[in-house]
One Martini backbone bead per residue (centre of mass of N, CA, C, O) as a GRO file, in nm:
protein
  413
    1MET     BB    1  -2.226   0.004   2.413
    2SER     BB    2  -2.389  -0.165   2.637
    3GLU     BB    3  -2.356  -0.361   2.908
    4SER     BB    4  -2.582  -0.576   2.803
    5ASP     BB    5  -2.424  -0.628   2.522
    6LYS     BB    6  -2.204  -0.767   2.623
    7LEU     BB    7  -1.978  -0.995   2.657
    8PRO     BB    8  -1.892  -1.229   2.862
    9PHE     BB    9  -1.633  -1.257   3.068
   10TYR     BB   10  -1.361  -1.474   3.017
   11ASP     BB   11  -1.106  -1.611   3.223
   12VAL     BB   12  -0.813  -1.782   3.103
   13ARG     BB   13  -0.653  -1.797   3.340
   14MET     BB   14  -0.539  -2.105   3.415
   15LYS     BB   15  -0.755  -2.261   3.193
   16GLY     BB   16  -0.830  -2.163   2.908
   17PHE     BB   17  -1.000  -2.208   2.621
   18ARG     BB   18  -1.325  -2.258   2.515
   19GLU     BB   19  -1.335  -2.073   2.247
   20ARG     BB   20  -1.251  -2.080   1.873
   21PRO     BB   21  -1.271  -1.896   1.625
   22SER     BB   22  -1.233  -1.862   1.309
   23VAL     BB   23  -1.084  -1.690   1.079
   24GLY     BB   24  -1.331  -1.627   0.912
   25ALA     BB   25  -1.506  -1.506   1.140
   26VAL     BB   26  -1.312  -1.271   1.207
   27LEU     BB   27  -1.322  -1.141   0.932
   28GLU     BB   28  -1.619  -1.080   0.928
   29LEU     BB   29  -1.616  -0.893   1.172
   30LEU     BB   30  -1.427  -0.680   1.058
   31ASP     BB   31  -1.587  -0.614   0.800
   32SER     BB   32  -1.848  -0.516   0.964
   33ARG     BB   33  -1.686  -0.283   1.151
   34LEU     BB   34  -1.546  -0.152   0.900
   35ARG     BB   35  -1.435   0.187   0.789
   36ALA     BB   36  -1.344   0.427   0.618
   37LEU     BB   37  -1.188   0.698   0.645
   38PRO     BB   38  -1.195   1.017   0.614
   39PRO     BB   39  -1.137   1.279   0.435
   40GLU     BB   40  -0.853   1.489   0.326
   41PRO     BB   41  -0.691   1.779   0.256
   42VAL     BB   42  -0.387   1.773   0.045
   43PRO     BB   43  -0.107   1.875  -0.057
   44LEU     BB   44   0.027   1.749  -0.335
   45LEU     BB   45   0.334   1.699  -0.223
   46GLU     BB   46   0.184   1.514   0.023
   47THR     BB   47   0.046   1.238  -0.145
   48VAL     BB   48   0.246   1.030  -0.156
   49GLY     BB   49   0.090   0.721  -0.042
   50ARG     BB   50  -0.188   0.806  -0.069
   51VAL     BB   51  -0.538   0.792  -0.067
   52LEU     BB   52  -0.780   0.820  -0.289
   53ALA     BB   53  -1.123   0.954  -0.232
   54GLU     BB   54  -1.131   1.087  -0.528
   55PRO     BB   55  -1.169   1.149  -0.828
   56VAL     BB   56  -0.979   1.255  -1.116
   57VAL     BB   57  -1.076   1.533  -1.327
   58SER     BB   58  -1.022   1.689  -1.603
   59PRO     BB   59  -1.026   2.043  -1.679
   60VAL     BB   60  -0.834   1.978  -1.923
   61ASP     BB   61  -0.634   1.994  -2.195
   62VAL     BB   62  -0.361   1.754  -2.274
   63PRO     BB   63  -0.292   1.952  -2.454
   64SER     BB   64  -0.405   2.300  -2.532
   65PHE     BB   65  -0.208   2.262  -2.780
   66ARG     BB   66  -0.023   2.246  -3.054
   67LYS     BB   67   0.274   2.038  -3.047
   68SER     BB   68   0.595   1.968  -3.060
   69ALA     BB   69   0.790   1.647  -3.063
   70MET     BB   70   1.017   1.810  -3.219
   71ASP     BB   71   1.304   1.899  -3.370
   72GLY     BB   72   1.267   2.151  -3.644
   73PHE     BB   73   0.993   2.171  -3.880
   74ALA     BB   74   0.729   2.352  -3.971
   75VAL     BB   75   0.484   2.204  -4.201
   76ARG     BB   76   0.348   2.103  -4.498
   77ALA     BB   77   0.308   1.779  -4.599
   78ALA     BB   78   0.259   1.837  -4.906
   79ASP     BB   79   0.556   1.976  -4.941
   80THR     BB   80   0.708   1.671  -4.904
   81GLN     BB   81   0.648   1.505  -5.170
   82ALA     BB   82   0.868   1.707  -5.281
   83PRO     BB   83   1.197   1.808  -5.334
   84ALA     BB   84   1.141   2.100  -5.225
   85PRO     BB   85   1.226   2.401  -5.124
   86LEU     BB   86   1.204   2.575  -4.818
   87VAL     BB   87   1.107   2.862  -4.655
   88VAL     BB   88   1.232   3.031  -4.379
   89THR     BB   89   1.017   3.252  -4.170
   90GLY     BB   90   1.084   3.128  -3.869
   91GLU     BB   91   1.017   3.085  -3.512
   92ALA     BB   92   0.957   2.818  -3.242
   93PHE     BB   93   0.889   2.841  -2.892
   94PRO     BB   94   0.836   2.799  -2.586
   95ALA     BB   95   0.608   3.052  -2.523
   96ARG     BB   96   0.724   3.140  -2.843
   97PRO     BB   97   0.546   3.192  -3.105
   98PHE     BB   98   0.447   3.187  -3.416
   99THR     BB   99   0.234   3.439  -3.554
  100GLY     BB  100   0.198   3.319  -3.811
  101THR     BB  101   0.175   3.163  -4.144
  102VAL     BB  102   0.187   2.870  -4.317
  103GLY     BB  103   0.278   2.839  -4.627
  104PRO     BB  104   0.342   2.760  -4.928
  105GLY     BB  105   0.683   2.680  -4.919
  106GLU     BB  106   0.695   2.670  -4.602
  107ALA     BB  107   0.897   2.728  -4.285
  108VAL     BB  108   0.946   2.651  -3.928
  109ARG     BB  109   1.131   2.677  -3.682
  110ILE     BB  110   1.143   2.411  -3.416
  111THR     BB  111   1.070   2.313  -3.089
  112THR     BB  112   1.023   2.130  -2.838
  113GLY     BB  113   0.688   2.229  -2.721
  114ALA     BB  114   0.606   2.405  -2.945
  115PRO     BB  115   0.394   2.575  -3.117
  116VAL     BB  116   0.205   2.509  -3.398
  117PRO     BB  117   0.149   2.664  -3.659
  118ASP     BB  118  -0.050   2.809  -3.866
  119GLY     BB  119  -0.072   2.573  -4.155
  120ALA     BB  120   0.062   2.353  -3.998
  121ASP     BB  121   0.082   1.951  -3.991
  122ALA     BB  122   0.406   1.919  -3.945
  123VAL     BB  123   0.727   1.771  -3.839
  124LEU     BB  124   1.049   1.810  -3.936
  125MET     BB  125   1.316   1.658  -3.863
  126ALA     BB  126   1.628   1.747  -3.842
  127GLU     BB  127   1.747   1.465  -3.946
  128PHE     BB  128   1.535   1.507  -4.215
  129ALA     BB  129   1.702   1.770  -4.286
  130HIS     BB  130   1.810   1.994  -4.558
  131VAL     BB  131   2.032   2.257  -4.543
  132GLN     BB  132   2.098   2.507  -4.727
  133PRO     BB  133   2.304   2.776  -4.800
  134ASP     BB  134   2.032   2.969  -4.823
  135GLY     BB  135   1.834   2.823  -4.582
  136ARG     BB  136   1.691   2.617  -4.718
  137VAL     BB  137   1.457   2.336  -4.696
  138VAL     BB  138   1.479   1.963  -4.724
  139ALA     BB  139   1.319   1.684  -4.754
  140ARG     BB  140   1.416   1.338  -4.724
  141ALA     BB  141   1.108   1.281  -4.654
  142PRO     BB  142   0.787   1.218  -4.646
  143LEU     BB  143   0.486   1.346  -4.496
  144THR     BB  144   0.229   1.328  -4.266
  145ALA     BB  145  -0.030   1.424  -4.128
  146GLY     BB  146   0.076   1.479  -3.780
  147LYS     BB  147   0.362   1.454  -3.775
  148ASN     BB  148   0.511   1.538  -3.472
  149VAL     BB  149   0.212   1.604  -3.350
  150VAL     BB  150   0.049   1.723  -3.071
  151ALA     BB  151  -0.265   1.701  -2.985
  152VAL     BB  152  -0.543   1.813  -2.853
  153GLY     BB  153  -0.579   1.589  -2.587
  154GLU     BB  154  -0.385   1.339  -2.633
  155ASP     BB  155  -0.320   1.282  -2.324
  156VAL     BB  156  -0.567   1.474  -2.202
  157ALA     BB  157  -0.898   1.499  -2.165
  158ARG     BB  158  -1.158   1.671  -2.105
  159GLY     BB  159  -1.331   1.482  -1.845
  160ARG     BB  160  -1.134   1.279  -1.759
  161GLU     BB  161  -1.046   1.001  -1.585
  162VAL     BB  162  -0.714   0.967  -1.420
  163LEU     BB  163  -0.802   0.903  -1.100
  164PRO     BB  164  -0.898   0.679  -0.885
  165THR     BB  165  -1.052   0.554  -0.638
  166GLY     BB  166  -0.802   0.413  -0.410
  167ARG     BB  167  -0.543   0.524  -0.496
  168VAL     BB  168  -0.202   0.484  -0.468
  169LEU     BB  169   0.013   0.732  -0.481
  170ARG     BB  170   0.236   0.834  -0.722
  171PRO     BB  171   0.455   1.028  -0.863
  172GLN     BB  172   0.312   1.034  -1.145
  173ASP     BB  173   0.032   1.117  -1.030
  174VAL     BB  174   0.137   1.394  -0.923
  175ALA     BB  175   0.222   1.498  -1.203
  176LEU     BB  176  -0.047   1.493  -1.336
  177ALA     BB  177  -0.200   1.680  -1.151
  178ALA     BB  178  -0.020   1.921  -1.196
  179ALA     BB  179  -0.072   1.939  -1.508
  180LEU     BB  180  -0.390   2.013  -1.433
  181GLY     BB  181  -0.394   2.221  -1.180
  182VAL     BB  182  -0.343   2.061  -0.913
  183ASN     BB  183  -0.297   2.130  -0.538
  184VAL     BB  184  -0.537   1.947  -0.415
  185LEU     BB  185  -0.613   1.637  -0.232
  186PRO     BB  186  -0.839   1.380  -0.159
  187VAL     BB  187  -0.757   1.192   0.123
  188ARG     BB  188  -0.711   0.958   0.336
  189ARG     BB  189  -0.681   0.906   0.645
  190ARG     BB  190  -0.449   0.810   0.856
  191PRO     BB  191  -0.403   0.573   1.056
  192ARG     BB  192  -0.383   0.562   1.399
  193VAL     BB  193  -0.117   0.412   1.580
  194ALA     BB  194  -0.079   0.212   1.861
  195VAL     BB  195   0.202   0.080   2.068
  196LEU     BB  196   0.187  -0.183   2.299
  197VAL     BB  197   0.415  -0.312   2.559
  198THR     BB  198   0.433  -0.605   2.749
  199GLY     BB  199   0.647  -0.650   3.026
  200ASN     BB  200   0.903  -0.676   3.262
  201GLU     BB  201   1.133  -0.815   3.060
  202LEU     BB  202   1.158  -0.553   2.876
  203LEU     BB  203   1.365  -0.400   2.642
  204PRO     BB  204   1.471  -0.198   2.438
  205PRO     BB  205   1.553  -0.180   2.134
  206GLY     BB  206   1.899  -0.304   2.108
  207SER     BB  207   1.932  -0.429   2.365
  208LEU     BB  208   2.118  -0.596   2.590
  209PRO     BB  209   2.097  -0.858   2.746
  210ASP     BB  210   1.975  -0.863   3.113
  211GLY     BB  211   1.975  -1.136   3.239
  212PHE     BB  212   1.613  -1.190   3.224
  213LYS     BB  213   1.628  -0.991   2.992
  214THR     BB  214   1.473  -0.858   2.684
  215ALA     BB  215   1.442  -0.755   2.384
  216ASP     BB  216   1.240  -0.574   2.190
  217SER     BB  217   1.091  -0.689   1.866
  218ASN     BB  218   0.796  -0.610   1.799
  219SER     BB  219   0.771  -0.306   1.755
  220PRO     BB  220   0.938  -0.255   1.506
  221MET     BB  221   0.763  -0.445   1.331
  222LEU     BB  222   0.485  -0.314   1.372
  223ALA     BB  223   0.557  -0.031   1.281
  224ALA     BB  224   0.652  -0.118   0.986
  225LEU     BB  225   0.377  -0.253   0.902
  226ALA     BB  226   0.198   0.003   0.943
  227VAL     BB  227   0.338   0.182   0.748
  228ARG     BB  228   0.311   0.008   0.497
  229ASP     BB  229  -0.031   0.024   0.549
  230GLY     BB  230  -0.061   0.358   0.604
  231ALA     BB  231   0.036   0.456   0.883
  232SER     BB  232   0.039   0.635   1.190
  233VAL     BB  233   0.296   0.618   1.431
  234GLN     BB  234   0.334   0.605   1.752
  235PRO     BB  235   0.490   0.587   2.026
  236VAL     BB  236   0.613   0.363   2.218
  237ARG     BB  237   0.470   0.167   2.484
  238TYR     BB  238   0.533   0.067   2.818
  239VAL     BB  239   0.388  -0.219   3.003
  240PRO     BB  240   0.339  -0.338   3.286
  241ASP     BB  241   0.238  -0.612   3.501
  242ASP     BB  242  -0.056  -0.422   3.547
  243PHE     BB  243  -0.381  -0.365   3.562
  244GLY     BB  244  -0.407  -0.054   3.606
  245ILE     BB  245  -0.196   0.030   3.396
  246THR     BB  246  -0.317  -0.101   3.162
  247CYS     BB  247  -0.577   0.051   3.152
  248ASP     BB  248  -0.463   0.328   3.110
  249ALA     BB  249  -0.305   0.274   2.853
  250VAL     BB  250  -0.560   0.182   2.684
  251ARG     BB  251  -0.728   0.439   2.719
  252ALA     BB  252  -0.519   0.638   2.594
  253ALA     BB  253  -0.477   0.511   2.322
  254ALA     BB  254  -0.790   0.502   2.234
  255ALA     BB  255  -0.803   0.839   2.250
  256GLU     BB  256  -0.576   0.864   1.987
  257ALA     BB  257  -0.656   0.607   1.826
  258ASP     BB  258  -0.770   0.370   1.579
  259VAL     BB  259  -0.528   0.174   1.655
  260VAL     BB  260  -0.439  -0.104   1.880
  261LEU     BB  261  -0.127  -0.244   1.960
  262ILE     BB  262  -0.085  -0.546   2.151
  263SER     BB  263   0.199  -0.684   2.310
  264GLY     BB  264   0.096  -0.914   2.495
  265GLY     BB  265  -0.106  -1.024   2.757
  266THR     BB  266  -0.322  -1.278   2.607
  267SER     BB  267  -0.319  -1.524   2.780
  268VAL     BB  268  -0.285  -1.781   3.064
  269GLY     BB  269  -0.155  -1.596   3.256
  270VAL     BB  270  -0.147  -1.420   3.548
  271GLU     BB  271  -0.026  -1.155   3.379
  272ASP     BB  272  -0.277  -1.137   3.161
  273HIS     BB  273  -0.451  -0.831   3.146
  274VAL     BB  274  -0.566  -0.735   2.872
  275PRO     BB  275  -0.851  -0.862   2.837
  276ARG     BB  276  -0.985  -0.742   3.095
  277ALA     BB  277  -0.934  -0.438   3.020
  278VAL     BB  278  -1.095  -0.431   2.755
  279ALA     BB  279  -1.367  -0.535   2.879
  280GLU     BB  280  -1.397  -0.289   3.082
  281LEU     BB  281  -1.365  -0.047   2.867
  282GLY     BB  282  -1.542  -0.237   2.655
  283GLU     BB  283  -1.489  -0.468   2.390
  284LEU     BB  284  -1.456  -0.833   2.374
  285ALA     BB  285  -1.505  -1.002   2.076
  286VAL     BB  286  -1.215  -1.154   2.081
  287HIS     BB  287  -1.076  -1.469   2.232
  288GLY     BB  288  -0.945  -1.654   2.044
  289VAL     BB  289  -0.808  -1.870   1.777
  290ALA     BB  290  -0.814  -2.104   1.509
  291LEU     BB  291  -0.469  -2.089   1.548
  292ARG     BB  292  -0.138  -2.151   1.404
  293PRO     BB  293  -0.031  -1.938   1.545
  294ALA     BB  294  -0.213  -1.710   1.754
  295GLY     BB  295  -0.450  -1.808   1.947
  296PRO     BB  296  -0.455  -1.551   2.163
  297THR     BB  297  -0.601  -1.371   2.008
  298GLY     BB  298  -0.748  -1.035   1.997
  299ILE     BB  299  -1.063  -0.837   1.987
  300GLY     BB  300  -1.142  -0.489   2.028
  301PHE     BB  301  -1.349  -0.204   2.175
  302VAL     BB  302  -1.234   0.137   2.240
  303ALA     BB  303  -1.421   0.362   2.184
  304ARG     BB  304  -1.285   0.425   1.858
  305ALA     BB  305  -1.112   0.176   1.887
  306ILE     BB  306  -0.917  -0.082   1.765
  307VAL     BB  307  -0.815  -0.385   1.929
  308PHE     BB  308  -0.510  -0.573   1.943
  309LEU     BB  309  -0.425  -0.898   2.065
  310LEU     BB  310  -0.094  -0.982   2.064
  311PRO     BB  311   0.127  -1.191   2.080
  312GLY     BB  312   0.459  -1.215   2.193
  313ASN     BB  313   0.545  -1.399   1.995
  314PRO     BB  314   0.681  -1.324   1.701
  315ALA     BB  315   0.525  -1.520   1.511
  316SER     BB  316   0.244  -1.462   1.630
  317CYS     BB  317   0.246  -1.166   1.574
  318LEU     BB  318   0.279  -1.166   1.275
  319CYS     BB  319   0.035  -1.337   1.211
  320ALA     BB  320  -0.184  -1.153   1.341
  321TYR     BB  321  -0.126  -0.907   1.168
  322ASP     BB  322  -0.162  -1.022   0.884
  323LEU     BB  323  -0.464  -1.141   0.925
  324PHE     BB  324  -0.577  -0.869   1.084
  325ALA     BB  325  -0.455  -0.584   1.151
  326GLY     BB  326  -0.372  -0.504   0.863
  327ARG     BB  327  -0.649  -0.510   0.736
  328ALA     BB  328  -0.762  -0.282   0.910
  329ILE     BB  329  -0.571  -0.060   0.828
  330ARG     BB  330  -0.627  -0.069   0.526
  331GLN     BB  331  -0.936  -0.014   0.545
  332LEU     BB  332  -0.928   0.250   0.685
  333GLY     BB  333  -0.724   0.372   0.444
  334GLY     BB  334  -0.838   0.253   0.166
  335ARG     BB  335  -0.726  -0.017   0.118
  336PRO     BB  336  -0.669  -0.320   0.057
  337TRP     BB  337  -0.756  -0.619   0.223
  338ASP     BB  338  -0.555  -0.775   0.126
  339LEU     BB  339  -0.284  -0.921   0.097
  340PRO     BB  340   0.055  -0.756   0.052
  341TYR     BB  341   0.114  -1.022  -0.125
  342LYS     BB  342   0.255  -1.223  -0.341
  343SER     BB  343   0.147  -1.502  -0.518
  344GLU     BB  344   0.213  -1.867  -0.543
  345GLU     BB  345   0.228  -2.170  -0.719
  346VAL     BB  346   0.356  -2.455  -0.549
  347ARG     BB  347   0.562  -2.708  -0.442
  348LEU     BB  348   0.565  -2.945  -0.204
  349THR     BB  349   0.846  -3.111  -0.021
  350GLU     BB  350   0.679  -3.131   0.265
  351GLN     BB  351   0.518  -3.241   0.517
  352ILE     BB  352   0.216  -3.108   0.675
  353SER     BB  353   0.089  -3.087   0.986
  354SER     BB  354  -0.233  -3.079   1.140
  355ALA     BB  355  -0.565  -2.960   1.247
  356LEU     BB  356  -0.868  -2.992   1.270
  357GLY     BB  357  -1.020  -2.665   1.277
  358ARG     BB  358  -0.743  -2.537   1.185
  359THR     BB  359  -0.523  -2.275   1.120
  360ASP     BB  360  -0.213  -2.276   0.942
  361PHE     BB  361   0.090  -2.088   0.985
  362VAL     BB  362   0.348  -2.137   0.745
  363ARG     BB  363   0.676  -2.128   0.721
  364VAL     BB  364   0.874  -2.073   0.421
  365ALA     BB  365   1.105  -2.228   0.179
  366ARG     BB  366   1.305  -2.265  -0.075
  367ALA     BB  367   1.299  -2.606  -0.221
  368GLY     BB  368   1.348  -2.822  -0.475
  369GLY     BB  369   1.138  -2.638  -0.658
  370GLY     BB  370   1.002  -2.537  -0.381
  371VAL     BB  371   0.854  -2.590  -0.065
  372ALA     BB  372   0.946  -2.562   0.289
  373PRO     BB  373   0.945  -2.582   0.603
  374VAL     BB  374   1.040  -2.392   0.888
  375ALA     BB  375   1.226  -2.418   1.147
  376GLY     BB  376   1.024  -2.322   1.425
  377GLY     BB  377   0.887  -2.147   1.659
  378ALA     BB  378   0.701  -1.882   1.792
  379ALA     BB  379   0.985  -1.760   1.913
  380SER     BB  380   1.117  -1.757   1.621
  381LEU     BB  381   1.269  -1.516   1.441
  382SER     BB  382   1.466  -1.645   1.240
  383ALA     BB  383   1.252  -1.806   1.081
  384SER     BB  384   1.126  -1.553   0.957
  385VAL     BB  385   1.389  -1.477   0.802
  386ARG     BB  386   1.419  -1.750   0.642
  387ALA     BB  387   1.177  -1.689   0.514
  388ASP     BB  388   0.978  -1.631   0.201
  389GLY     BB  389   0.705  -1.734   0.349
  390PHE     BB  390   0.359  -1.839   0.339
  391ILE     BB  391   0.111  -2.077   0.451
  392LEU     BB  392  -0.235  -2.200   0.448
  393VAL     BB  393  -0.397  -2.419   0.648
  394PRO     BB  394  -0.681  -2.549   0.628
  395PRO     BB  395  -0.923  -2.672   0.853
  396GLU     BB  396  -0.995  -2.933   0.654
  397ARG     BB  397  -0.688  -3.003   0.709
  398GLY     BB  398  -0.446  -3.237   0.838
  399ALA     BB  399  -0.278  -3.220   0.572
  400LEU     BB  400   0.021  -3.188   0.369
  401PHE     BB  401   0.174  -3.302   0.066
  402PRO     BB  402   0.394  -3.410  -0.130
  403ASP     BB  403   0.348  -3.239  -0.444
  404GLU     BB  404   0.163  -3.038  -0.359
  405PRO     BB  405  -0.016  -2.772  -0.420
  406VAL     BB  406   0.061  -2.427  -0.320
  407THR     BB  407   0.004  -2.127  -0.151
  408VAL     BB  408   0.239  -1.861  -0.159
  409TRP     BB  409   0.336  -1.599   0.046
  410LEU     BB  410   0.550  -1.334  -0.038
  411TYR     BB  411   0.785  -1.119   0.106
  412ASP     BB  412   0.931  -1.133  -0.178
  413ALA     BB  413   0.896  -1.077  -0.523
   0.00000   0.00000   0.00000
């Protein structure tokens, strides 16, 4: 983007936001600017949890030979219609087949997984076979042709698509690919995510508060969320409230990452330098959203990275990540754009007041057979822990009322 194409930068510090686009408008912007990252070949055993970039089509029949599904005797089904004793002429084991042919009145002892000999069309389970003292075997019940025999291609037929594009690979998917002789899979590259935390007042996560300094809680939350959404997260970097240092940190992060998550420094305070830094280094496409909490959220583009300006208050940070940054990470990695939570329609037990023209992200907990809002402001991390999920009050509603059905997005299914 050339300098002339950039939106003019408006410094909101100590002034406030002039305009705030809707959540829907911001999502439309993201969808128009994001594309899945290119695929890369990855060894099969390293692909669990990765997103398949091309379909897997079976090059073989599985199984490639008729095999026994049970331990017992390979027989001709017609010979079991009458209780005549069958002469056992040999044995069949996995990878050690019986090389002869099963003729009328004959049987071959067989184990699970062994090739079914020519001439046989059923397997008599050991539990339903009576072995006489002379070694001959009698079926306790008649069999039909094909009984206990796995046919060629019964599991997977040659040419069948077994794993579709976009699938997040599970252990059983990898097992199936291995059974087909596949040892490398094309998967989407993991989005590289850099996390920057701004503020002179912050200590590393897990530190005891010291004087007027507090422990950083946003970076472990953001890193865990990004990993959940399929990203590779770089070590967290701490950035003091200094414009020059902020510019250097954003520039370095954007040169290495696909997504930069910046916590704090995006509101109207005199030391909120992040919006200006992003605007000078690239494009500040959004600053301020018609959303509560997380109104100061911003989105920019620096080098090849998309940069998310996330408010420093924990609830606001979580809200902005869930609604915007998480979607972008998933889209880049080839995962579904939708929220990664199960939803449920439930009854609201308490009124929720909102403001027309603004989306409200409201944390809720189960109560009285429905859900109720959880008390706590944007800075309350414990309120997010007490919540079972959240609801979104649409901008056209000024309130939601008791007994009204609402859609809740559940943190735990």
